[in-house]
N, CA, C and O atoms as CSV, one atom per row, in Angstrom:
chain,resi,resn,atom,element,x,y,z
A,1,MET,N,N,-39.386,16.902,-79.461
A,1,MET,CA,C,-38.524,17.664,-78.111
A,1,MET,C,C,-37.234,17.954,-79.052
A,1,MET,O,O,-36.917,17.376,-80.091
A,2,GLU,N,N,-36.639,18.932,-78.437
A,2,GLU,CA,C,-35.409,19.304,-78.751
A,2,GLU,C,C,-34.313,19.005,-77.649
A,2,GLU,O,O,-34.831,18.848,-76.543
A,3,LEU,N,N,-33.221,18.909,-77.656
A,3,LEU,CA,C,-32.429,18.860,-76.902
A,3,LEU,C,C,-31.230,19.700,-77.452
A,3,LEU,O,O,-30.723,19.260,-78.484
A,4,THR,N,N,-30.672,20.902,-76.894
A,4,THR,CA,C,-29.256,21.297,-77.143
A,4,THR,C,C,-28.418,20.930,-76.036
A,4,THR,O,O,-29.054,20.559,-75.050
A,5,ILE,N,N,-27.081,20.929,-75.916
A,5,ILE,CA,C,-26.209,20.747,-75.274
A,5,ILE,C,C,-25.018,21.519,-75.434
A,5,ILE,O,O,-24.130,21.247,-76.243
A,6,TYR,N,N,-25.017,22.534,-74.609
A,6,TYR,CA,C,-23.757,23.276,-75.659
A,6,TYR,C,C,-22.364,23.296,-74.551
A,6,TYR,O,O,-22.213,23.212,-73.332
A,7,GLU,N,N,-21.681,23.420,-75.481
A,7,GLU,CA,C,-20.249,23.645,-75.131
A,7,GLU,C,C,-20.011,24.355,-73.813
A,7,GLU,O,O,-20.719,25.273,-73.399
A,8,PRO,N,N,-18.984,23.867,-73.206
A,8,PRO,CA,C,-18.831,24.440,-71.777
A,8,PRO,C,C,-18.667,25.817,-71.684
A,8,PRO,O,O,-17.650,26.331,-72.148
A,9,ALA,N,N,-19.884,26.757,-70.926
A,9,ALA,CA,C,-19.814,28.029,-70.957
A,9,ALA,C,C,-18.522,28.619,-69.888
A,9,ALA,O,O,-18.191,28.021,-68.865
A,10,TYR,N,N,-17.949,29.790,-70.324
A,10,TYR,CA,C,-17.060,30.406,-69.905
A,10,TYR,C,C,-16.040,29.777,-70.439
A,10,TYR,O,O,-15.462,30.461,-71.284
A,11,TYR,N,N,-15.477,28.438,-70.216
A,11,TYR,CA,C,-13.949,28.199,-71.213
A,11,TYR,C,C,-14.478,27.848,-72.585
A,11,TYR,O,O,-13.557,27.615,-73.369
A,12,SER,N,N,-15.472,27.758,-73.018
A,12,SER,CA,C,-15.251,27.860,-74.708
A,12,SER,C,C,-15.347,29.260,-74.959
A,12,SER,O,O,-15.297,29.576,-76.148
A,13,LYS,N,N,-15.487,30.275,-74.030
A,13,LYS,CA,C,-15.849,31.601,-74.399
A,13,LYS,C,C,-14.463,32.108,-74.213
A,13,LYS,O,O,-14.062,33.098,-74.824
A,14,ILE,N,N,-13.827,31.528,-73.487
A,14,ILE,CA,C,-12.008,31.972,-72.708
A,14,ILE,C,C,-11.176,31.905,-74.327
A,14,ILE,O,O,-10.821,32.775,-75.123
A,15,ASN,N,N,-11.084,30.118,-74.301
A,15,ASN,CA,C,-10.721,29.259,-75.197
A,15,ASN,C,C,-11.233,29.018,-76.488
A,15,ASN,O,O,-10.692,28.128,-77.144
A,16,GLY,N,N,-12.117,29.605,-76.946
A,16,GLY,CA,C,-13.183,29.074,-78.299
A,16,GLY,C,C,-13.220,27.895,-78.264
A,16,GLY,O,O,-12.664,27.253,-77.373
A,17,SER,N,N,-14.084,27.207,-79.519
A,17,SER,CA,C,-14.791,26.113,-79.549
A,17,SER,C,C,-13.861,25.031,-80.053
A,17,SER,O,O,-13.160,25.210,-81.049
A,18,ASP,N,N,-13.862,23.733,-79.248
A,18,ASP,CA,C,-13.439,22.719,-79.862
A,18,ASP,C,C,-14.220,21.973,-80.541
A,18,ASP,O,O,-15.110,21.417,-79.898
A,19,PRO,N,N,-14.162,21.776,-81.704
A,19,PRO,CA,C,-14.638,21.184,-83.013
A,19,PRO,C,C,-14.914,19.504,-82.394
A,19,PRO,O,O,-16.017,19.024,-82.655
A,20,ASN,N,N,-14.213,18.898,-81.829
A,20,ASN,CA,C,-14.750,17.678,-81.196
A,20,ASN,C,C,-15.345,17.420,-80.419
A,20,ASN,O,O,-15.936,16.342,-80.359
A,21,ILE,N,N,-15.405,18.449,-79.424
A,21,ILE,CA,C,-16.477,18.735,-78.468
A,21,ILE,C,C,-17.811,18.939,-78.668
A,21,ILE,O,O,-18.729,18.279,-78.182
A,22,LYS,N,N,-17.903,20.119,-79.594
A,22,LYS,CA,C,-18.834,20.398,-80.436
A,22,LYS,C,C,-19.724,19.676,-81.137
A,22,LYS,O,O,-20.935,19.750,-80.933
A,23,SER,N,N,-18.964,18.619,-82.374
A,23,SER,CA,C,-19.214,17.717,-83.141
A,23,SER,C,C,-20.065,16.657,-82.186
A,23,SER,O,O,-21.157,16.146,-82.437
A,24,PHE,N,N,-18.962,16.431,-80.636
A,24,PHE,CA,C,-20.065,14.716,-79.826
A,24,PHE,C,C,-21.043,15.377,-79.539
A,24,PHE,O,O,-22.026,14.900,-80.106
A,25,LEU,N,N,-21.389,16.610,-78.690
A,25,LEU,CA,C,-22.257,17.529,-78.194
A,25,LEU,C,C,-24.069,17.375,-79.340
A,25,LEU,O,O,-25.223,17.023,-79.094
A,26,ASP,N,N,-23.419,17.809,-80.386
A,26,ASP,CA,C,-24.439,17.642,-81.390
A,26,ASP,C,C,-25.141,16.716,-81.961
A,26,ASP,O,O,-26.316,16.669,-82.325
A,27,LYS,N,N,-23.801,15.580,-82.016
A,27,LYS,CA,C,-24.437,14.154,-81.997
A,27,LYS,C,C,-25.751,13.845,-80.888
A,27,LYS,O,O,-26.896,13.426,-81.058
A,28,ILE,N,N,-25.115,14.197,-79.899
A,28,ILE,CA,C,-25.616,13.458,-78.889
A,28,ILE,C,C,-27.261,14.055,-78.756
A,28,ILE,O,O,-28.251,13.350,-78.561
A,29,SER,N,N,-27.239,15.543,-78.920
A,29,SER,CA,C,-28.670,16.560,-79.275
A,29,SER,C,C,-29.467,15.869,-80.364
A,29,SER,O,O,-30.686,15.863,-80.194
A,30,SER,N,N,-29.113,15.435,-81.174
A,30,SER,CA,C,-29.637,14.986,-82.736
A,30,SER,C,C,-30.494,13.855,-82.099
A,30,SER,O,O,-31.695,13.897,-82.363
A,31,PHE,N,N,-30.230,13.260,-81.623
A,31,PHE,CA,C,-30.535,11.606,-80.784
A,31,PHE,C,C,-31.864,11.705,-80.319
A,31,PHE,O,O,-32.729,10.833,-80.395
A,32,VAL,N,N,-31.967,12.905,-79.803
A,32,VAL,CA,C,-33.519,13.441,-79.069
A,32,VAL,C,C,-34.328,13.776,-79.636
A,32,VAL,O,O,-35.441,13.570,-79.151
A,33,VAL,N,N,-34.224,14.615,-81.238
A,33,VAL,CA,C,-34.915,14.883,-81.993
A,33,VAL,C,C,-36.264,14.015,-82.347
A,33,VAL,O,O,-36.284,12.797,-82.526
A,34,ASP,N,N,-37.294,14.833,-82.403
A,34,ASP,CA,C,-38.308,13.923,-83.084
A,34,ASP,C,C,-38.954,13.032,-81.941
A,34,ASP,O,O,-39.969,12.405,-82.245
A,35,LYS,N,N,-38.420,12.915,-80.566
A,35,LYS,CA,C,-39.029,12.099,-79.713
A,35,LYS,C,C,-40.188,13.029,-78.672
A,35,LYS,O,O,-40.022,14.238,-78.510
A,36,THR,N,N,-41.013,12.494,-78.209
A,36,THR,CA,C,-41.661,13.380,-77.232
A,36,THR,C,C,-41.586,12.894,-75.898
A,36,THR,O,O,-41.958,11.742,-75.673
A,37,TYR,N,N,-41.143,13.639,-74.955
A,37,TYR,CA,C,-41.425,12.985,-73.493
A,37,TYR,C,C,-42.183,13.877,-72.252
A,37,TYR,O,O,-42.308,13.570,-71.067
A,38,SER,N,N,-42.762,15.420,-73.164
A,38,SER,CA,C,-42.993,15.863,-72.247
A,38,SER,C,C,-44.226,16.764,-72.970
A,38,SER,O,O,-43.671,17.669,-73.593
A,39,PRO,N,N,-45.483,16.841,-73.098
A,39,PRO,CA,C,-46.477,17.599,-73.208
A,39,PRO,C,C,-46.324,19.399,-73.207
A,39,PRO,O,O,-46.820,20.291,-73.897
A,40,VAL,N,N,-45.222,19.358,-71.869
A,40,VAL,CA,C,-45.108,20.777,-71.853
A,40,VAL,C,C,-43.600,21.446,-72.338
A,40,VAL,O,O,-43.273,22.603,-72.601
A,41,ILE,N,N,-43.035,20.477,-72.328
A,41,ILE,CA,C,-41.524,21.333,-72.462
A,41,ILE,C,C,-41.057,20.847,-73.547
A,41,ILE,O,O,-40.755,19.656,-73.471
A,42,PHE,N,N,-40.858,21.457,-74.739
A,42,PHE,CA,C,-40.359,21.172,-76.169
A,42,PHE,C,C,-38.931,21.043,-76.566
A,42,PHE,O,O,-38.324,20.258,-77.295
A,43,GLU,N,N,-38.589,22.091,-75.833
A,43,GLU,CA,C,-36.694,22.076,-75.846
A,43,GLU,C,C,-36.201,22.214,-74.442
A,43,GLU,O,O,-36.888,22.491,-73.459
A,44,ILE,N,N,-35.257,22.045,-74.473
A,44,ILE,CA,C,-34.329,21.524,-73.385
A,44,ILE,C,C,-32.753,22.142,-73.542
A,44,ILE,O,O,-31.930,21.479,-74.173
A,45,MET,N,N,-32.445,23.195,-73.053
A,45,MET,CA,C,-31.281,23.581,-73.345
A,45,MET,C,C,-30.287,23.100,-72.343
A,45,MET,O,O,-30.644,23.389,-71.201
A,46,ILE,N,N,-29.045,22.395,-72.409
A,46,ILE,CA,C,-27.948,22.334,-71.567
A,46,ILE,C,C,-26.849,22.998,-71.682
A,46,ILE,O,O,-26.261,22.890,-72.758
A,47,ALA,N,N,-26.223,23.916,-70.560
A,47,ALA,CA,C,-25.013,24.694,-70.366
A,47,ALA,C,C,-24.089,23.973,-69.523
A,47,ALA,O,O,-24.340,24.259,-68.353
A,48,PRO,N,N,-22.944,23.007,-69.632
A,48,PRO,CA,C,-22.234,23.037,-68.692
A,48,PRO,C,C,-21.263,24.475,-68.506
A,48,PRO,O,O,-20.932,25.286,-69.370
A,49,VAL,N,N,-20.931,24.447,-66.942
A,49,VAL,CA,C,-20.488,25.450,-67.079
A,49,VAL,C,C,-19.037,25.255,-66.278
A,49,VAL,O,O,-18.975,24.717,-65.173
A,50,VAL,N,N,-17.948,25.739,-66.955
A,50,VAL,CA,C,-16.594,25.642,-66.734
A,50,VAL,C,C,-15.645,26.554,-66.467
A,50,VAL,O,O,-14.710,26.737,-67.246
A,51,ALA,N,N,-15.813,27.366,-65.099
A,51,ALA,CA,C,-14.902,28.463,-64.930
A,51,ALA,C,C,-14.112,28.056,-63.591
A,51,ALA,O,O,-14.318,27.100,-62.843
A,52,PRO,N,N,-13.237,28.972,-63.522
A,52,PRO,CA,C,-12.184,29.177,-62.193
A,52,PRO,C,C,-13.046,29.294,-61.160
A,52,PRO,O,O,-14.007,30.014,-61.428
A,53,LYS,N,N,-13.037,28.824,-60.044
A,53,LYS,CA,C,-13.807,29.345,-58.510
A,53,LYS,C,C,-13.666,30.524,-58.190
A,53,LYS,O,O,-14.392,31.117,-57.392
A,54,GLU,N,N,-12.587,31.053,-58.858
A,54,GLU,CA,C,-12.576,32.965,-58.794
A,54,GLU,C,C,-13.872,33.759,-59.513
A,54,GLU,O,O,-14.399,34.728,-58.967
A,55,ILE,N,N,-14.325,33.218,-60.824
A,55,ILE,CA,C,-15.287,33.801,-61.080
A,55,ILE,C,C,-16.783,33.000,-60.901
A,55,ILE,O,O,-17.865,33.494,-61.220
A,56,LEU,N,N,-16.624,31.921,-60.433
A,56,LEU,CA,C,-17.784,31.239,-60.224
A,56,LEU,C,C,-18.025,32.376,-58.408
A,56,LEU,O,O,-18.930,33.206,-58.324
A,57,ASP,N,N,-17.547,32.248,-57.844
A,57,ASP,CA,C,-17.768,33.242,-56.800
A,57,ASP,C,C,-18.111,34.530,-56.528
A,57,ASP,O,O,-18.511,35.014,-55.470
A,58,GLN,N,N,-17.861,35.184,-57.886
A,58,GLN,CA,C,-17.983,36.293,-58.374
A,58,GLN,C,C,-19.959,36.508,-58.755
A,58,GLN,O,O,-20.580,37.556,-58.928
A,59,GLY,N,N,-20.439,35.143,-58.772
A,59,GLY,CA,C,-21.549,34.928,-58.912
A,59,GLY,C,C,-21.910,34.840,-60.148
A,59,GLY,O,O,-23.059,34.731,-60.576
A,60,LEU,N,N,-20.860,34.890,-60.774
A,60,LEU,CA,C,-21.079,34.953,-62.510
A,60,LEU,C,C,-21.289,33.226,-63.000
A,60,LEU,O,O,-20.730,32.313,-62.392
A,61,TRP,N,N,-21.945,33.069,-63.868
A,61,TRP,CA,C,-22.232,31.769,-64.524
A,61,TRP,C,C,-22.704,31.095,-62.911
A,61,TRP,O,O,-21.822,30.521,-62.273
A,62,ASP,N,N,-23.957,31.189,-62.382
A,62,ASP,CA,C,-24.543,30.390,-61.537
A,62,ASP,C,C,-24.799,28.919,-61.882
A,62,ASP,O,O,-24.351,28.519,-62.957
A,63,GLU,N,N,-25.377,28.184,-61.201
A,63,GLU,CA,C,-25.351,26.773,-61.249
A,63,GLU,C,C,-27.226,26.965,-61.399
A,63,GLU,O,O,-27.800,27.718,-60.611
A,64,SER,N,N,-27.843,26.367,-62.241
A,64,SER,CA,C,-29.621,26.984,-62.195
A,64,SER,C,C,-30.337,26.067,-63.311
A,64,SER,O,O,-29.845,25.596,-64.336
A,65,ALA,N,N,-31.673,25.953,-62.792
A,65,ALA,CA,C,-32.494,25.585,-63.730
A,65,ALA,C,C,-33.916,26.576,-64.127
A,65,ALA,O,O,-34.614,27.202,-63.330
A,66,LYS,N,N,-34.028,26.503,-65.219
A,66,LYS,CA,C,-35.122,27.697,-65.176
A,66,LYS,C,C,-36.039,26.859,-66.433
A,66,LYS,O,O,-35.498,26.098,-67.235
A,67,CYS,N,N,-37.343,27.131,-66.422
A,67,CYS,CA,C,-38.754,27.152,-67.026
A,67,CYS,C,C,-39.413,28.358,-67.526
A,67,CYS,O,O,-39.516,29.377,-66.844
A,68,TRP,N,N,-39.903,28.230,-68.834
A,68,TRP,CA,C,-40.809,29.037,-69.582
A,68,TRP,C,C,-41.782,28.187,-70.088
A,68,TRP,O,O,-41.723,27.575,-71.155
A,69,PRO,N,N,-42.766,28.176,-69.195
A,69,PRO,CA,C,-43.936,27.244,-69.569
A,69,PRO,C,C,-44.851,28.376,-71.020
A,69,PRO,O,O,-45.787,27.946,-71.693
A,70,SER,N,N,-44.473,29.266,-71.112
A,70,SER,CA,C,-45.241,30.034,-72.119
A,70,SER,C,C,-44.571,30.071,-73.371
A,70,SER,O,O,-45.190,30.338,-74.402
A,71,SER,N,N,-43.304,29.814,-73.362
A,71,SER,CA,C,-42.623,29.156,-74.726
A,71,SER,C,C,-42.286,27.586,-74.644
A,71,SER,O,O,-41.419,27.216,-75.435
A,72,ASN,N,N,-42.840,26.617,-73.811
A,72,ASN,CA,C,-42.239,25.765,-73.558
A,72,ASN,C,C,-40.844,25.225,-73.700
A,72,ASN,O,O,-40.454,24.135,-74.120
A,73,ASP,N,N,-40.191,26.274,-73.239
A,73,ASP,CA,C,-38.559,25.895,-72.992
A,73,ASP,C,C,-37.910,25.696,-71.502
A,73,ASP,O,O,-38.560,26.165,-70.568
A,74,ALA,N,N,-36.775,25.087,-71.236
A,74,ALA,CA,C,-36.394,24.675,-70.275
A,74,ALA,C,C,-34.687,24.941,-70.444
A,74,ALA,O,O,-34.025,24.535,-71.400
A,75,ALA,N,N,-34.227,25.612,-69.440
A,75,ALA,CA,C,-32.705,25.756,-69.497
A,75,ALA,C,C,-31.749,24.850,-67.917
A,75,ALA,O,O,-32.206,24.734,-66.780
A,76,VAL,N,N,-30.634,24.448,-68.334
A,76,VAL,CA,C,-29.970,23.928,-67.155
A,76,VAL,C,C,-28.447,24.527,-67.438
A,76,VAL,O,O,-27.715,24.484,-68.427
A,77,PHE,N,N,-28.291,25.171,-65.968
A,77,PHE,CA,C,-26.576,25.362,-66.292
A,77,PHE,C,C,-26.098,24.841,-65.138
A,77,PHE,O,O,-26.659,25.042,-64.061
A,78,ILE,N,N,-24.647,23.881,-65.314
A,78,ILE,CA,C,-24.608,23.082,-64.330
A,78,ILE,C,C,-23.074,23.168,-64.305
A,78,ILE,O,O,-22.526,23.096,-65.405
A,79,HIS,N,N,-22.202,23.330,-63.083
A,79,HIS,CA,C,-20.777,23.477,-63.062
A,79,HIS,C,C,-20.203,22.022,-63.377
A,79,HIS,O,O,-20.684,21.019,-62.849
A,80,ILE,N,N,-19.439,21.993,-64.021
A,80,ILE,CA,C,-18.259,21.036,-64.246
A,80,ILE,C,C,-16.765,21.655,-63.425
A,80,ILE,O,O,-16.351,22.813,-63.485
A,81,PRO,N,N,-16.164,20.543,-62.696
A,81,PRO,CA,C,-15.380,21.222,-61.871
A,81,PRO,C,C,-14.064,21.420,-62.734
A,81,PRO,O,O,-13.636,20.473,-63.394
A,82,TYR,N,N,-13.260,22.957,-62.730
A,82,TYR,CA,C,-12.643,23.376,-63.704
A,82,TYR,C,C,-11.374,22.871,-63.524
A,82,TYR,O,O,-10.845,22.846,-64.635
A,83,LYS,N,N,-10.626,22.459,-62.687
A,83,LYS,CA,C,-9.280,22.150,-62.989
A,83,LYS,C,C,-9.329,20.397,-63.803
A,83,LYS,O,O,-8.399,19.981,-64.494
A,84,GLU,N,N,-10.503,19.657,-63.538
A,84,GLU,CA,C,-10.643,18.546,-64.032
A,84,GLU,C,C,-10.870,18.354,-65.535
A,84,GLU,O,O,-10.414,17.441,-66.223
A,85,TYR,N,N,-11.780,19.534,-65.996
A,85,TYR,CA,C,-12.033,19.521,-67.391
A,85,TYR,C,C,-10.535,20.269,-67.954
A,85,TYR,O,O,-9.853,19.600,-68.730
A,86,VAL,N,N,-10.232,21.130,-67.703
A,86,VAL,CA,C,-8.621,21.704,-68.037
A,86,VAL,C,C,-7.976,20.533,-68.366
A,86,VAL,O,O,-7.772,20.158,-69.521
A,87,ASN,N,N,-7.658,19.959,-67.379
A,87,ASN,CA,C,-6.432,18.670,-67.634
A,87,ASN,C,C,-6.843,17.837,-68.135
A,87,ASN,O,O,-6.094,16.861,-68.184
A,88,ALA,N,N,-8.247,17.689,-68.804
A,88,ALA,CA,C,-8.615,16.361,-69.262
A,88,ALA,C,C,-8.516,16.478,-70.739
A,88,ALA,O,O,-8.775,17.492,-71.388
A,89,SER,N,N,-8.064,15.188,-71.263
A,89,SER,CA,C,-7.724,14.668,-73.096
A,89,SER,C,C,-9.300,15.441,-73.203
A,89,SER,O,O,-10.071,16.016,-72.436
A,90,VAL,N,N,-9.237,15.035,-74.764
A,90,VAL,CA,C,-10.665,15.009,-75.444
A,90,VAL,C,C,-11.682,14.181,-75.072
A,90,VAL,O,O,-12.853,14.531,-74.924
A,91,ASP,N,N,-11.205,12.993,-74.908
A,91,ASP,CA,C,-12.267,11.604,-74.557
A,91,ASP,C,C,-12.864,12.313,-73.488
A,91,ASP,O,O,-14.045,12.619,-73.322
A,92,GLU,N,N,-11.552,12.595,-72.568
A,92,GLU,CA,C,-12.370,12.601,-70.629
A,92,GLU,C,C,-13.145,13.828,-71.130
A,92,GLU,O,O,-14.169,13.936,-70.456
A,93,LYS,N,N,-13.056,14.682,-71.950
A,93,LYS,CA,C,-13.832,16.454,-71.836
A,93,LYS,C,C,-15.583,15.675,-72.514
A,93,LYS,O,O,-16.719,15.698,-72.040
A,94,LYS,N,N,-15.053,15.117,-73.681
A,94,LYS,CA,C,-16.503,14.537,-73.996
A,94,LYS,C,C,-17.338,13.595,-73.135
A,94,LYS,O,O,-18.564,13.492,-73.183
A,95,GLU,N,N,-16.585,12.986,-72.418
A,95,GLU,CA,C,-17.005,11.968,-71.033
A,95,GLU,C,C,-18.002,13.254,-69.854
A,95,GLU,O,O,-19.172,13.251,-69.470
A,96,THR,N,N,-16.691,14.333,-69.573
A,96,THR,CA,C,-17.290,14.878,-68.359
A,96,THR,C,C,-18.506,16.248,-69.337
A,96,THR,O,O,-19.405,17.021,-69.005
A,97,SER,N,N,-18.085,16.021,-70.093
A,97,SER,CA,C,-19.572,17.415,-70.807
A,97,SER,C,C,-20.608,16.487,-70.285
A,97,SER,O,O,-21.242,16.722,-69.257
A,98,PHE,N,N,-20.805,15.144,-71.216
A,98,PHE,CA,C,-21.948,14.643,-71.515
A,98,PHE,C,C,-22.528,14.234,-69.874
A,98,PHE,O,O,-23.566,14.641,-69.351
A,99,ILE,N,N,-21.575,13.375,-69.331
A,99,ILE,CA,C,-22.236,12.722,-68.218
A,99,ILE,C,C,-22.847,14.027,-66.877
A,99,ILE,O,O,-23.931,14.207,-66.321
A,100,ILE,N,N,-21.712,14.597,-66.811
A,100,ILE,CA,C,-22.037,15.639,-65.496
A,100,ILE,C,C,-23.187,16.437,-66.073
A,100,ILE,O,O,-24.031,16.548,-65.183
A,101,SER,N,N,-23.596,17.062,-67.224
A,101,SER,CA,C,-24.205,17.620,-67.743
A,101,SER,C,C,-26.078,16.665,-68.095
A,101,SER,O,O,-27.160,17.246,-68.179
A,102,VAL,N,N,-26.010,16.246,-68.130
A,102,VAL,CA,C,-26.730,15.159,-68.289
A,102,VAL,C,C,-27.644,14.460,-66.384
A,102,VAL,O,O,-28.756,14.654,-65.894
A,103,PHE,N,N,-26.669,13.831,-66.012
A,103,PHE,CA,C,-26.644,13.090,-64.990
A,103,PHE,C,C,-26.460,14.025,-63.448
A,103,PHE,O,O,-26.795,13.637,-62.329
A,104,SER,N,N,-25.963,15.056,-63.734
A,104,SER,CA,C,-25.532,15.685,-62.384
A,104,SER,C,C,-26.532,15.874,-61.313
A,104,SER,O,O,-27.449,16.655,-61.568
A,105,ASP,N,N,-26.520,15.411,-60.390
A,105,ASP,CA,C,-27.234,15.619,-59.015
A,105,ASP,C,C,-26.872,15.554,-57.845
A,105,ASP,O,O,-27.640,15.479,-56.886
A,106,GLY,N,N,-25.764,15.574,-57.798
A,106,GLY,CA,C,-24.806,15.950,-56.502
A,106,GLY,C,C,-24.448,14.170,-56.358
A,106,GLY,O,O,-23.656,13.899,-55.455
A,107,GLU,N,N,-24.796,13.400,-56.898
A,107,GLU,CA,C,-23.963,12.180,-56.839
A,107,GLU,C,C,-22.564,12.355,-57.512
A,107,GLU,O,O,-22.229,13.344,-58.163
A,108,ASP,N,N,-21.703,11.125,-57.233
A,108,ASP,CA,C,-20.243,11.018,-57.094
A,108,ASP,C,C,-20.175,10.850,-58.853
A,108,ASP,O,O,-21.149,10.434,-59.480
A,109,ARG,N,N,-18.903,11.233,-59.506
A,109,ARG,CA,C,-18.974,11.226,-60.746
A,109,ARG,C,C,-19.031,9.714,-61.455
A,109,ARG,O,O,-19.607,9.455,-62.511
A,110,GLU,N,N,-18.179,8.641,-60.486
A,110,GLU,CA,C,-18.396,7.788,-61.188
A,110,GLU,C,C,-19.924,6.383,-61.204
A,110,GLU,O,O,-20.096,5.298,-61.760
A,111,LYS,N,N,-20.703,7.249,-60.267
A,111,LYS,CA,C,-22.393,6.682,-60.585
A,111,LYS,C,C,-22.810,6.918,-61.175
A,111,LYS,O,O,-23.743,6.237,-61.602
A,112,ARG,N,N,-22.292,8.677,-61.958
A,112,ARG,CA,C,-23.172,9.015,-63.205
A,112,ARG,C,C,-22.817,8.046,-64.166
A,112,ARG,O,O,-23.625,7.519,-64.931
A,113,LYS,N,N,-21.489,7.788,-64.121
A,113,LYS,CA,C,-21.072,7.408,-65.324
A,113,LYS,C,C,-21.666,5.986,-65.264
A,113,LYS,O,O,-22.234,5.570,-66.274
A,114,ASN,N,N,-21.602,5.359,-64.384
A,114,ASN,CA,C,-22.752,3.535,-64.711
A,114,ASN,C,C,-23.848,4.113,-64.470
A,114,ASN,O,O,-24.567,3.287,-63.907
A,115,GLN,N,N,-24.457,5.233,-64.604
A,115,GLN,CA,C,-25.765,5.248,-65.365
A,115,GLN,C,C,-25.873,5.522,-66.569
A,115,GLN,O,O,-26.885,5.198,-67.191
A,116,CYS,N,N,-25.003,6.078,-67.054
A,116,CYS,CA,C,-24.850,6.691,-68.806
A,116,CYS,C,C,-24.532,5.119,-69.275
A,116,CYS,O,O,-24.917,4.583,-70.314
A,117,GLU,N,N,-23.807,4.597,-68.329
A,117,GLU,CA,C,-22.942,3.321,-69.405
A,117,GLU,C,C,-24.199,2.069,-69.658
A,117,GLU,O,O,-24.061,1.109,-70.416
A,118,ALA,N,N,-25.796,2.452,-68.569
A,118,ALA,CA,C,-26.310,1.866,-68.358
A,118,ALA,C,C,-27.333,1.900,-69.353
A,118,ALA,O,O,-27.961,0.865,-69.577
A,119,ILE,N,N,-27.655,3.226,-70.148
A,119,ILE,CA,C,-28.363,3.727,-70.856
A,119,ILE,C,C,-28.425,2.940,-72.540
A,119,ILE,O,O,-29.166,3.400,-73.409
């Protein structure tokens, strides 16, 4: 299975790519290569979305999960709080991009962080 975690959508489009964040997410993605978790899904794409409320309120960059069984792909788009991300240090952005992307389930951030640290 392949896992691809993209740099935050919208934010990266407006502000450009951050090589520190991209490198970090690429390393996480490479950890999953050559592992089999499902006979149905071979590639999962995760795209955290960092955008101001005004953009999200326009219906752009919706939070969603999609699956295409015919191509064995799935994609997940998850919102990350804009102000929190923009004001974060590089290390905090790495943590936020990964933890919220992988463990976003409506629970609080601290619980997601604890889940991540337990892995």
